[in-house]
N, C-alpha and C positions, 0 to 999 in steps of 0.2 A: 495584481492579483492573478493567480493562475486559473485559467479556464481551459478545461480539456474538452475539445469537441469530440463527439461520438464516444463518450465514456463507456457506453454500453458495449463497445467492441471488446472489452476485456471481461465482460460478464460471462460466467461459466468457463473461463479459461483456467487451466491448471497451473499452479505455481508452487514449487518446492513441496510437493505432496499434498497440497491443499487445492480446493476449488473455490473460485470467487463466486459466491452465491447471492450477494446483495451489495449494492452500491448506493450510498447516500451522498447527496451534495448538500453541504452545510455552508453557511456564509464564510467560514474561515478554514474549512477543510473538506476533503473527500474522505469518506469512511467506507472501507472495504471489509465486508464480512466474509471470512474464509471458513470453509467447512471440510471435515474429513468424513469418510463413510461411517466411521465408528461414533460419530456424534460430536467429536471435538470441534470447538469454535475458536476463531482467532480474529481479532480486528486489527487491520492495518490502517493507519491514518496518513494522509498526505496533506500537509499544510499548504494553503493556497497563497499565503503571503510569503514573499521571498526574504531571505536573509543574505545580504550581499550577493544577490543574483542567483541563489540556489534555494531549492525547496526541500523541506525536511519530510522524510518518510520514516515512520516509526511504529512500533507496537510494544506491548507489554510482554516481556519475556519472563517466564517462570524459572526461578533458580532456587532450589532447596526450600520450597514452600513460600518464597517471597516473589514479588513481581518487580521487575526493573525495566525501565524504558530502554529499548535498543533503537538507535537512530542512525540514519545515513542521510547525507545531503547530496542532492543531485542538481546539476544545471538543467535548465528547461529542455535543451536538445536531447537529453537522455530519456525524457518522458514523452517525446513528440510523436511516437507511433505506438500502436498496441504491443508490438513485439519488443520494442525497447523498454516500454513500461514494464512488461512482464519480466524482462531480464533484470531491471532495477529492483523489482520486488523480490526476485530470486536471490539477489545479492543480500538483501536485508534479512531474508529468512534462512539463509544457509549458515 
């Protein structure tokens, strides 16, 4: 199970035009609430259980009025510093 030490170090960081405004630690996932100054919100989830040694980061992407999951898988070393973590989230949201 993935445990991120000092998870608060990414709080209030900017990523792909969004700001991380809230972080929740759940038994199976980390939930990141992202906000824009115009009031838009987005939730990015990071699953804590690995799949073949990689961790799934995902969010619901709106496409023509529908919502589709957009997912990327990352090995643990890609998430092991705040800067690397933000870069991974940037990849997901670009």
